[in-house]
C-alpha positions as CSV (number, residue, x, y, z in Angstrom):
1,X,66.6,-151.5,-12.8
2,X,67.5,-152.3,-16.5
3,X,71.1,-153.6,-16.3
4,X,71.4,-154.1,-12.5
5,X,72.0,-158.0,-12.7
6,X,72.5,-160.0,-9.4
7,X,73.2,-163.7,-8.3
8,X,69.8,-165.3,-7.4
9,X,69.4,-166.1,-3.9
10,X,66.5,-167.7,-2.3
11,X,66.6,-165.6,0.7
12,X,65.6,-162.6,-1.6
13,X,62.7,-164.5,-3.3
14,X,59.0,-163.8,-3.3
15,X,55.8,-165.7,-4.2
16,X,53.2,-163.5,-6.2
17,X,49.8,-165.2,-6.4
18,X,47.9,-163.6,-9.4
19,X,44.4,-164.1,-10.9
20,X,44.6,-164.0,-14.7
21,X,41.8,-163.5,-16.7
22,X,43.2,-164.1,-20.1
23,X,46.2,-166.1,-19.3
24,X,47.3,-166.8,-23.0
25,X,47.8,-163.1,-23.5
26,X,48.4,-161.7,-20.4
27,X,51.1,-164.5,-19.2
28,X,53.6,-163.4,-21.5
29,X,53.0,-159.5,-20.3
30,X,53.7,-160.7,-16.9
31,X,56.8,-162.8,-17.6
32,X,58.1,-159.9,-20.1
33,X,57.7,-157.3,-17.1
34,X,59.5,-159.6,-14.6
35,X,62.3,-159.6,-17.1
36,X,62.4,-156.0,-17.8
37,X,62.7,-155.4,-14.0
38,X,65.4,-157.7,-14.0
39,X,63.6,-160.2,-11.6
40,X,64.6,-163.6,-12.1
41,X,61.6,-166.0,-12.8
42,X,61.6,-169.4,-11.0
43,X,58.4,-171.6,-10.9
44,X,55.0,-170.9,-12.4
45,X,52.3,-173.0,-10.6
46,X,48.8,-173.6,-11.4
47,X,46.7,-172.9,-8.2
48,X,43.2,-173.5,-9.9
49,X,41.5,-172.7,-13.1
50,X,38.9,-170.1,-12.9
51,X,37.6,-170.1,-16.4
52,X,38.4,-171.6,-19.9
53,X,40.8,-168.9,-20.3
54,X,41.8,-167.7,-16.7
55,X,43.3,-169.1,-13.7
56,X,45.1,-168.3,-10.4
57,X,48.8,-168.9,-10.6
58,X,51.6,-168.7,-8.1
59,X,55.0,-166.8,-9.6
60,X,58.3,-167.5,-7.7
61,X,60.6,-164.7,-8.2
62,X,64.2,-163.9,-7.3
63,X,64.8,-160.4,-6.4
64,X,67.8,-158.4,-5.1
65,X,65.9,-157.1,-2.1
66,X,62.9,-155.8,-0.6
67,X,62.9,-152.5,-2.7
68,X,63.1,-154.5,-6.0
69,X,60.5,-157.0,-4.7
70,X,58.2,-153.9,-3.9
71,X,58.9,-152.5,-7.6
72,X,57.8,-155.9,-9.1
73,X,54.7,-156.2,-7.4
74,X,53.6,-152.7,-8.1
75,X,54.2,-153.3,-11.8
76,X,52.7,-156.4,-12.1
77,X,49.4,-155.4,-10.1
78,X,49.0,-152.5,-12.7
79,X,48.7,-155.0,-15.7
80,X,45.1,-155.1,-17.1
81,X,43.3,-158.4,-16.5
82,X,45.7,-159.2,-13.6
83,X,44.4,-159.1,-10.0
84,X,47.2,-159.4,-7.3
85,X,45.6,-162.0,-4.6
86,X,48.8,-161.9,-2.2
87,X,52.3,-162.0,-2.2
88,X,54.9,-163.3,0.4
89,X,58.7,-163.2,1.1
90,X,59.5,-166.9,0.9
91,X,61.9,-166.6,3.8
92,X,59.1,-165.4,6.0
93,X,57.0,-168.2,4.8
94,X,59.7,-170.7,5.6
95,X,59.9,-169.2,9.2
96,X,56.1,-169.0,9.8
97,X,55.5,-170.7,13.2
98,X,59.0,-171.5,13.6
99,X,61.4,-174.0,11.9
100,X,61.6,-176.9,14.6
101,X,59.5,-178.9,16.8
102,X,59.8,-181.8,19.5
103,X,58.6,-185.2,18.5
104,X,58.3,-188.4,20.3
105,X,60.5,-191.4,19.7
106,X,58.2,-193.8,21.0
107,X,54.1,-193.9,20.8
108,X,51.6,-193.6,23.5
109,X,48.7,-195.5,22.3
110,X,48.0,-197.8,25.3
111,X,47.7,-197.9,29.1
112,X,50.8,-200.2,29.1
113,X,52.7,-197.4,26.9
114,X,51.8,-194.6,29.2
115,X,52.5,-196.6,32.6
116,X,56.0,-197.2,31.1
117,X,57.0,-193.9,29.6
118,X,55.6,-191.8,32.5
119,X,54.1,-193.0,35.9
120,X,54.6,-195.3,37.5
121,X,57.4,-197.1,35.2
122,X,59.5,-194.0,34.9
123,X,60.2,-194.0,38.6
124,X,62.5,-197.1,38.0
125,X,64.6,-195.2,35.4
126,X,64.9,-192.3,37.9
127,X,66.2,-194.4,40.7
128,X,68.7,-196.3,38.4
129,X,70.0,-192.9,37.3
130,X,70.1,-191.8,41.1
131,X,72.2,-194.8,42.0
132,X,74.2,-194.7,38.9
133,X,74.6,-191.2,37.3
134,X,76.5,-192.4,34.4
135,X,73.2,-194.2,33.3
136,X,71.8,-190.8,32.4
137,X,73.5,-191.1,29.2
138,X,72.0,-194.6,28.3
139,X,68.3,-193.9,29.7
140,X,67.7,-190.6,28.6
141,X,68.1,-187.9,25.6
142,X,71.3,-186.4,27.3
143,X,73.7,-188.6,25.2
144,X,72.5,-186.7,22.1
145,X,71.4,-183.5,22.8
146,X,73.2,-180.0,22.5
147,X,72.3,-176.4,24.0
148,X,72.6,-173.7,21.4
149,X,73.4,-170.9,23.9
150,X,73.3,-167.1,22.9
151,X,72.6,-163.9,24.3
152,X,72.2,-162.4,21.0
153,X,74.9,-159.6,21.2
154,X,76.7,-160.6,18.2
155,X,74.4,-162.0,15.8
156,X,75.7,-162.9,12.0
157,X,76.1,-159.3,10.4
158,X,73.4,-157.9,12.4
159,X,75.3,-157.2,15.7
160,X,73.4,-156.8,19.2
161,X,70.0,-157.6,18.4
162,X,69.0,-159.3,21.5
163,X,67.8,-162.9,22.5
164,X,64.4,-162.8,20.8
165,X,65.9,-161.6,17.4
166,X,68.6,-164.3,17.5
167,X,66.2,-166.9,18.2
168,X,65.7,-167.7,14.3
169,X,69.3,-168.2,13.8
170,X,69.4,-170.5,16.7
171,X,66.5,-172.8,15.4
172,X,68.4,-172.5,12.1
173,X,71.3,-174.2,13.9
174,X,69.4,-176.7,15.6
175,X,68.1,-177.6,12.0
176,X,71.5,-178.1,10.6
177,X,72.6,-180.2,13.9
178,X,69.6,-182.4,13.1
179,X,69.6,-182.8,9.4
180,X,73.6,-183.5,9.1
181,X,74.4,-185.0,12.4
182,X,71.3,-186.4,13.9
183,X,72.1,-184.4,16.9
184,X,69.0,-182.9,18.9
185,X,69.8,-179.4,19.4
186,X,67.6,-176.8,21.5
187,X,68.0,-173.1,21.3
188,X,68.4,-171.4,24.6
189,X,68.1,-167.4,24.3
190,X,69.5,-165.6,27.5
191,X,68.2,-162.3,28.4
192,X,71.4,-161.1,30.0
193,X,74.5,-159.6,29.0
194,X,76.2,-160.2,32.0
195,X,78.8,-163.0,31.8
196,X,78.6,-164.3,35.2
197,X,74.8,-164.6,34.9
198,X,75.1,-166.4,31.8
199,X,77.5,-168.8,33.2
200,X,75.3,-169.8,36.1
201,X,72.4,-170.3,33.8
202,X,74.3,-172.6,31.6
203,X,75.7,-174.5,34.7
204,X,72.3,-174.9,36.0
205,X,70.7,-176.4,32.9
206,X,73.7,-178.5,32.0
207,X,72.4,-181.8,33.6
208,X,69.8,-182.1,30.6
209,X,72.6,-181.7,27.8
210,X,75.6,-183.5,26.5
211,X,77.2,-180.6,25.0
212,X,77.0,-176.9,24.8
213,X,77.4,-174.6,21.6
214,X,77.9,-171.1,22.3
215,X,76.8,-169.0,19.4
216,X,76.8,-165.1,18.7
217,X,78.0,-163.9,21.9
218,X,80.2,-160.7,21.6
219,X,83.8,-160.5,22.8
220,X,85.4,-160.2,25.2
221,X,82.3,-161.8,27.1
222,X,82.5,-164.9,24.9
223,X,86.0,-165.7,26.2
224,X,85.3,-165.4,29.8
225,X,82.1,-167.6,29.5
226,X,83.5,-170.2,27.2
227,X,86.7,-170.6,29.7
228,X,84.8,-170.7,32.7
229,X,82.3,-173.3,31.1
230,X,85.0,-175.4,30.0
231,X,86.6,-175.4,33.6
232,X,83.4,-176.1,35.6
233,X,81.7,-178.5,33.3
234,X,82.4,-182.1,32.4
235,X,80.8,-181.9,28.8
236,X,82.0,-180.3,25.7
237,X,81.7,-176.4,25.3
238,X,82.5,-175.0,22.1
239,X,82.1,-171.4,20.9
240,X,81.4,-171.9,17.1
241,X,82.0,-168.6,16.2
242,X,85.6,-168.9,17.5
243,X,86.5,-172.4,17.2
244,X,84.2,-173.4,14.4
245,X,85.4,-170.6,12.1
246,X,89.0,-171.2,13.0
247,X,88.7,-175.1,12.2
248,X,87.3,-174.5,8.5
249,X,89.5,-171.5,7.7
250,X,92.5,-173.9,8.7
251,X,91.2,-176.6,6.4
252,X,90.7,-174.3,3.7
253,X,94.2,-172.9,4.4
254,X,95.7,-176.3,4.4
255,X,94.4,-177.2,0.9
256,X,95.2,-173.7,-0.5
257,X,98.9,-173.8,0.6
258,X,98.9,-177.4,-0.9
259,X,97.8,-176.3,-4.0
260,X,100.0,-173.4,-4.5
261,X,102.9,-175.4,-3.1
262,X,103.4,-172.7,-0.4
263,X,105.6,-173.4,2.8
264,X,103.5,-172.4,5.8
265,X,106.6,-171.3,7.6
266,X,107.6,-168.7,4.9
267,X,104.2,-167.4,4.5
268,X,102.8,-163.9,5.8
269,X,99.2,-164.0,6.8
270,X,97.1,-160.8,7.4
271,X,94.0,-161.1,9.3
272,X,91.4,-158.1,9.4
273,X,89.4,-158.4,12.5
274,X,90.7,-159.0,16.2
275,X,87.8,-160.3,17.7
276,X,86.6,-163.8,18.7
277,X,86.7,-165.4,15.4
278,X,90.0,-163.7,14.7
279,X,91.7,-164.7,17.7
280,X,90.8,-168.5,17.4
281,X,91.9,-168.4,13.7
282,X,95.3,-166.8,14.5
283,X,96.0,-169.4,17.3
284,X,94.9,-172.3,15.1
285,X,96.9,-171.2,11.9
286,X,100.0,-170.9,14.2
287,X,99.7,-174.6,14.9
288,X,100.3,-174.9,11.1
289,X,103.8,-173.5,11.8
290,X,102.8,-170.2,10.3
291,X,104.8,-167.7,12.4
292,X,104.4,-164.5,10.5
293,X,100.8,-163.5,11.3
294,X,99.7,-159.7,11.7
295,X,96.2,-158.8,12.8
296,X,94.6,-155.5,12.3
297,X,91.8,-153.7,14.1
298,X,90.0,-150.6,13.4
299,X,93.2,-148.6,14.3
300,X,95.5,-150.5,12.2
301,X,98.1,-153.2,12.9
302,X,98.5,-154.8,16.4
303,X,101.8,-154.5,17.4
304,X,103.9,-154.4,20.8
305,X,104.0,-150.7,21.1
306,X,100.2,-150.2,21.1
307,X,98.9,-149.0,24.6
308,X,95.3,-148.9,23.6
309,X,94.7,-152.9,23.6
310,X,92.3,-154.8,25.8
311,X,93.2,-158.3,27.2
312,X,92.1,-160.2,24.5
313,X,94.1,-158.1,21.8
314,X,97.0,-158.0,24.1
315,X,97.6,-161.8,22.9
316,X,98.2,-160.7,19.5
317,X,100.6,-158.1,20.5
318,X,102.7,-160.6,22.5
319,X,102.3,-163.6,20.0
320,X,102.1,-162.3,16.6
321,X,103.7,-159.6,14.4
322,X,107.0,-161.0,14.5
323,X,108.8,-158.0,12.8
324,X,106.5,-155.4,14.7
325,X,105.1,-154.0,11.5
326,X,102.9,-150.9,12.0
327,X,100.5,-148.8,9.9
328,X,97.1,-149.5,8.4
329,X,95.8,-152.6,6.6
330,X,96.9,-151.2,3.3
331,X,100.6,-150.9,4.7
332,X,101.1,-154.4,6.4
333,X,99.4,-156.0,3.4
334,X,102.3,-155.5,1.3
335,X,103.8,-158.8,0.2
336,X,101.2,-160.7,2.3
337,X,100.4,-164.3,1.0
338,X,97.2,-164.6,2.8
339,X,94.6,-162.1,3.6
340,X,91.8,-163.3,6.0
341,X,89.0,-161.0,6.6
342,X,86.7,-161.6,9.7
343,X,85.4,-157.8,10.0
344,X,83.2,-156.2,7.8
345,X,81.9,-155.3,4.2
346,X,84.1,-153.8,1.6
347,X,87.0,-153.0,3.6
348,X,89.7,-154.5,1.4
349,X,90.4,-152.4,-1.8
350,X,91.7,-153.9,-5.0
351,X,94.7,-151.7,-4.5
352,X,95.6,-153.5,-1.4
353,X,95.2,-156.8,-3.1
354,X,97.5,-155.6,-5.8
355,X,100.3,-155.2,-3.0
356,X,100.3,-158.8,-2.0
357,X,102.6,-161.5,-3.0
358,X,102.4,-163.8,-5.9
359,X,99.8,-166.1,-5.9
360,X,97.9,-164.4,-3.2
361,X,94.9,-166.2,-1.3
362,X,92.0,-164.1,0.2
363,X,89.6,-165.4,2.5
364,X,87.0,-162.5,2.5
365,X,84.4,-164.1,5.3
366,X,82.3,-161.1,6.3
367,X,78.7,-161.8,5.5
368,X,76.3,-161.0,3.6
369,X,78.8,-158.5,1.9
370,X,82.7,-159.8,2.2
371,X,85.6,-157.5,2.6
372,X,86.1,-157.6,-1.1
373,X,83.7,-159.1,-3.9
374,X,85.1,-162.0,-5.6
375,X,84.7,-160.5,-9.0
376,X,86.7,-157.4,-7.9
377,X,89.6,-159.6,-6.4
378,X,89.7,-162.5,-9.1
379,X,92.2,-160.9,-11.5
380,X,95.0,-160.2,-8.8
381,X,94.5,-163.4,-6.5
382,X,95.3,-167.1,-7.1
383,X,92.6,-168.2,-4.6
384,X,89.5,-166.5,-3.5
385,X,87.0,-167.8,-0.8
386,X,84.1,-166.1,1.1
387,X,81.3,-167.2,3.6
388,X,78.7,-167.1,0.7
389,X,76.8,-170.0,-0.8
390,X,76.7,-168.2,-4.2
391,X,80.5,-168.2,-5.0
392,X,82.9,-171.0,-5.2
393,X,84.9,-172.0,-1.9
394,X,82.3,-171.4,0.7
395,X,84.0,-171.4,4.1
396,X,80.9,-172.4,6.1
397,X,81.0,-173.7,9.8
398,X,78.5,-176.2,9.0
399,X,81.2,-178.1,7.9
400,X,82.6,-178.6,11.4
401,X,80.2,-178.2,14.4
402,X,77.7,-181.0,13.4
403,X,80.6,-183.7,12.9
404,X,82.5,-182.2,15.9
405,X,79.6,-182.6,18.2
406,X,78.5,-185.8,16.8
407,X,82.2,-187.3,17.5
408,X,82.3,-185.6,21.0
409,X,78.6,-187.0,22.0
410,X,79.3,-190.4,20.7
411,X,82.7,-191.1,22.8
412,X,81.0,-189.2,25.7
413,X,84.0,-186.6,25.5
414,X,84.5,-184.4,28.6
415,X,85.5,-181.4,26.3
416,X,86.9,-180.5,23.1
417,X,90.7,-179.9,23.1
418,X,93.1,-178.6,20.6
419,X,94.1,-182.0,19.0
420,X,90.2,-182.8,18.5
421,X,90.0,-179.3,16.6
422,X,93.1,-179.8,14.4
423,X,92.0,-183.3,13.7
424,X,88.7,-181.9,12.6
425,X,90.4,-179.4,10.3
426,X,92.6,-181.8,8.6
427,X,89.5,-184.4,8.2
428,X,87.9,-181.4,6.4
429,X,90.7,-180.6,4.2
430,X,91.2,-184.4,3.2
431,X,87.6,-184.4,1.9
432,X,89.0,-182.9,-1.2
433,X,91.5,-185.3,-2.7
434,X,94.8,-183.7,-3.5
435,X,94.4,-184.6,-6.9
436,X,91.1,-182.8,-7.1
437,X,92.3,-179.6,-5.7
438,X,91.4,-176.6,-7.9
439,X,91.3,-172.9,-7.2
440,X,87.8,-172.9,-7.1
441,X,87.6,-176.3,-5.0
442,X,89.8,-176.0,-1.9
443,X,86.9,-177.0,0.4
444,X,84.2,-179.5,0.4
445,X,80.5,-178.3,-0.3
446,X,78.4,-177.1,2.8
447,X,76.0,-179.6,1.7
448,X,78.4,-182.4,1.4
449,X,76.9,-184.8,4.2
450,X,79.8,-187.2,4.1
451,X,81.9,-184.6,5.8
452,X,80.1,-185.3,9.3
453,X,80.9,-188.7,9.2
454,X,84.8,-188.0,8.4
455,X,84.8,-185.4,10.9
456,X,83.2,-187.3,13.6
457,X,85.4,-190.2,13.3
458,X,88.6,-188.0,13.4
459,X,87.4,-186.4,16.6
460,X,86.6,-189.7,18.3
461,X,90.2,-191.1,17.5
462,X,91.7,-187.8,18.8
463,X,89.6,-187.8,22.1
464,X,90.7,-191.3,22.8
465,X,94.2,-190.5,22.2
466,X,94.3,-187.5,24.3
467,X,92.1,-188.8,27.1
468,X,89.3,-186.8,26.5
469,X,86.8,-189.8,25.9
470,X,85.1,-191.6,28.8
471,X,84.6,-194.7,26.9
472,X,84.9,-195.9,23.4
473,X,81.1,-195.1,22.8
474,X,79.1,-196.0,19.8
475,X,79.5,-195.5,15.9
476,X,76.5,-193.5,14.6
477,X,77.1,-194.1,11.0
């Protein structure tokens, strides 16, 4: 492992519990071995003493993956005077038993409490809602709930892993909704790959929710599911993989072009990936007055002469690539101002980047391994961004969906239209003042919770202007 360095990531960290007989001498051996194996030592915590010289300690260690972790465990176990009690992957520990739970807002300590919260008092509330359905927003959790709906067909970088394996992602998203925006979100994992079945299930459960967040559903089913639900429900329906990505990408692009003094009407954008996210990004970037957009799939540039396109990709052939450029990515990227990767790892080569125009912008969004690593692209680009948290300019959907749903729920929006999405994008961009723009700071931090306030306010204002808000609603913040 010598010389194989990596960026520390909590997702690849372990905790090793060791019983150490002579800690003064042995502790140094342990830390030396970890360093020799290129493990990055975090905290060392004493669990309890076992003698004047010995103790049981927990060692937190950052690794570069499971094989690296196993090698460290085996090596430490072999040190004389050390007994390995247990070792655990910290990420598995965090997920143990699930990451979310339901808690009560009101206490049930007396008979009166029970009488009002449940029978017989709750009957009055049911009757009131029956007489006036709009009261459901005032008298139940509906006004603050979002269903996170998936079929597990397009999860992160994992692909079609099914609804049960997708559940940890949906739990994580529910955590983000709650921590960032105070929204109560619930994972709904559907055991079907049939679009019509998914539509009917979501319609059937919609009365209990104020909004629907579609997540990790593969194209082209995701387009049909979203479009139908938007038509047939009177609450916001938002496919985050499409529109959340597009909103944050657009925000980053607004600031990148501002920093480099580039005119949107004059730039060339090449998109690698013609799926749900690629389609949404192209449509939204066009609203910035960018006309020269070329999208590439596995077979190269999408142009008007291709006869192998499905309905979704047909949109690209009819609405992008104005010069009808053909060829592979390496051909059409020549002279491009912007590369947007929404595809897979290591698909953009250094030689491709060298062909781009002056002051090139590269957004390599594939996770966990981007289309090109920042250190490889850096010498040849003006601005580099990824979806990763361990590099500058993380383009992360958490900058969008908590705020956009917070705003939509607060004004009782009937849906989320294009104006609301663009308002959210501009609000995110404005969170970085123009005087603070730098090549490594074109987008606010994913942990900047002020973004939610700004985005929700912009969404509410746009919803009211465009007739999507049922009423003025309440201001949460």
